[in-house]
N, C-alpha and C positions, 0 to 999 in steps of 0.2 A: 671622142674625148675620153671616154672611159678607157680605152686602150692604150691612150697616151698615158693617163694616169697610172696604169696598171705597169707600162713599160717603165717609167720613172720609179715606182715601187721596186720593181725587179733590179733597177741599178742601185738603190740604195742598201737593197738587201744583199746584194752581191759585195758591195764596198764591206758591208759588216762582216761576210763570210770571209774577205779578203783579210781582214785585221785578225779574225778568229783562226784562220790557218796560219799566218805568220806568228801569232802569239803562241800557238801550239809547237811550230818548229822552235821557238825560242824557249820552249819548256813552261810556258804560262798558260792559263785557261781562264777566260771571261765568257760568262753565258751570252749566247747569240743575243737574246733579248735585250741584254745590256749594251751589246755593240750595235744592235739597231737603233737604240735611243741615241747613242753617242754619235752615230752617222747623221742623224738629224739635226742635233745640236751641232756637230761640227760642221755640217754644210752651212748653216745658218751663220755661224761665226766667220767662215772663210768667205761667204759671199757678201759680207757688210762691213766687217772690220778691217781696216787697212792693215797693212805689215804682213799679208799672208807669204809664205805658208807659216810664218813663225807663230803667230797666235793661236792658229787652230792646232798646230802640232803640240804647243805648250798645253794646251786644254785638254789634248787627247793623252800627253804624258800624265797629267795629274789624275785623270780618270782612270788610266790604268793602274796608277799606284794605289789609288782608293779601293782597286779591286784586288790587292794584294799582289801586284806583280814587281817583279824586281826592277829597281832603276834600271839596269843594264838591259834587261828584256825589255822594257818599255822604249828605251832609246833605240834599241836594234829594231825593234817592230816599226817604229814611226820611219826611222832610216829607211828600212826596206820596202814599207809600203809606198813612200814618196818616190823611190827610183822605181820601183815596178809600176807606178801609174805613168811615169814617164817614159817608160818603155812602152808600156799599153797603149798611150796616146798616139807614140811614134808610128807603132804599128798600125793602127787604125789610119793615119795619115797616109802612110805607105800603100796601104789597101786602098784607099780612097783614089790615089794618084793613079795607082795602076789600073783601076776600074776606069778613070776618066781617059787615060791616055789608050786603053785597049777600045775604048768607044770612038776615039778620033785621032786623027792624023796630026792634030796641033800638038806641039811638044813645049806648049806654054808654061806647063806646071813640071816640066823636067828638073827644074832648078829645086823645087819644093821636094821631089823624089831624093834628090841628093842630100839635101839637109835633113830630110828625115833618117836616111840612112846614117848619117855621122851621128844624129841624136841617139838613134838605137844602138849604134856600135859603142859611143862613149857611156850612155846609161848601163848597157850590159857590161861594160869593163868595169864601171863602178862598182856594180852588184857584185861581181865576181870577185874582184880585188878589193872590196871593201876595207880590208886590212891597210892598204896603202892610205885610203881615205882616213882612217882612223888613226894612222900615225901622225898624219899632216894635222889633225885635230888635237892631238896630246901634245903639239907645240905649243898651243893657246895658253894652256895652264901654266906651263914652262915660263913663258913670255910675262904672263900675269905675275908670278913668283919674283921674275928679275926687276919688273916695274916697281912692283911694291916694296922691295926690300927684304930684309930678313928678319924684321921686326914685328911684322904684321902676322900674327898667330892665326887670326880669322881667315885671311886669303890663304894661308897654308892649310887651312883644315879643308876649305873650298876646293882648292887645286888639286889635293890629294884625294879628295872624293870624285871628282871629274876623272882623274886619271885611272883611278880605280874601276870605274864604270865604263870607262872607254876601253879598259885591258879587257875586262869581262865581256864586252860586246864583240870584241875580236875573237873571244873563244867559242862565240855560238856558231855551229856549223851551219851551211846551207849548201847541201848538193846539187849538182846539176839538174837532176831530177825535180828537185824541190824549186830551183829557181824557175823552170819552165812552167811548174804548175802555178807558182806565184803569179808569173808574168800573164799567163793564160786568164787566170782571175781577173787580175787588173784589166786586161784588154776586155775581158766580157763586161765589166764595169762601164766602159767608154760605149761599147757596142749597144747595150742594152738602153742607154742614155740617148744614143743615136736612134733607136727605135722609137723614143717617144717625139722625135723631130719626124720621122716617118710618119707615124701616126696623126701627127699635127696635119698633113696633107690631106688624111682621110677627114678629120675633123671640119676643114674647111670645103671638102668635097672637091679636092684638085688632084689631078693626076701626080705622080712623084717623078720627079727626074733622076731616075736611077744612076744614070752615068756619072751624075755629078754631086748627089747627095751627101754621100760619105766624105768626098773631098770637101764640100761646103762646111760639114760639121767638123773635121778635122781641123782646117785652118782656121775656122773661127774659135774653136777652142783653144787653139794655140794662141791666138790674137786676143783672146779675153783673158789667157793667164799673164799677160804682161801687166806689170804694176803700174797702171795709169789711173783706172777707177777700180775700186772694189766689185768684184762680180762681173767685170767685164760688161758694165752696164752701157747699152748702145753700141759697143763695138761687137759684140756678138750678134746681136740682132742684124746690125748692118752688113756684116760680113757674110752671114747666111743669105740675106735677101740679094746681094749684089752677085754672088756666085751662084745661087740657084737660078738667078734669072739668066745667067750666062749659058747654063745648060737646059734652056728652054722652058723654066717655069716663066709665068706670066708675073708682071708686077706685083700685082694684089695677092695672086695666090701665094707666092714666094714670101711676101710680107706679111701676110696673114698665117702661114703655117710656122713661120719663124717667131711671130708673136705669142702663137698658141703653145709652141715649145717653150718658150722663156717664162710664160705665164705659169705653167706647170713645173718646169725643172727649176726655176729661180724664184718666182714670187710665191708661189703655193707652198714649197718646201722650205722658204724661209720663214714663213709664218708657223708652218707646222714644228719647225726647228727650234726658233725661239720658244714656242709653247713648252717643248720638251726640254729645252735647256733650263726653262723655269721650273719644271716638275723635279727634274734632276736636282737642282740646287735646294728645292723645298725638301726632298726626299733626304738630302745629305744632312741639312740642318736639322730634321726630326731624329735622325740618328745619332747626333752629337749629344753628349751628357750636358 
């Protein structure tokens, strides 16, 4: 159990480092301690509040702004981190499919590999050619201005600010080397989280189905990210147990390991995350005049 907790702590710390690195690339700096607290609070919001990833991204944006990060840098960081996470999860899923296919002649998950490749290619294209995405987003303020008409000065001010922020975001550079670095860190976030699942088997004293554990993890995370229920409650546990059983884990060990993993990575993190959220809010209020 201790190793599972340590693995989850490593995943959260790596996510904090991912934000730290992307902020540095955007010309901003937020202390790691503050980003570690943000990671906990952000996880609690993301796993319990409907409307993801909008709500947690908005919280992160305001958190960055309170630490004197410019609007463009804050928006660019959130955008880059989200895309990097998508690429990282896709790479983990592809690795899981490759391991499963190498260990078996069954081509049942070849379709998943193809889907994973498409997701990776699309996400990398978005990250590399983010200027095209920003151009598309810049059409929204123009549409809002056309709908509101010429007499709405407040709308004009807001749309002008959004257009200025998007233009500044497009000016922030991201080299090929930095792209690889950011994606590697994002993939490490997922892999360390997967280690928590692996350690869950040790906690219930059961053997790890190595040929399918990474695949089960990747599929479960993708299924859990669908906007059905917050945090993928029930979906992730069920997906993990079913796929793990298909790769040799017994019914009880598979379900037990999945529940241990979720107890630590979901419920335990949520509890600490909301406490951290409260501490952050109280600290902010104490600093206000």
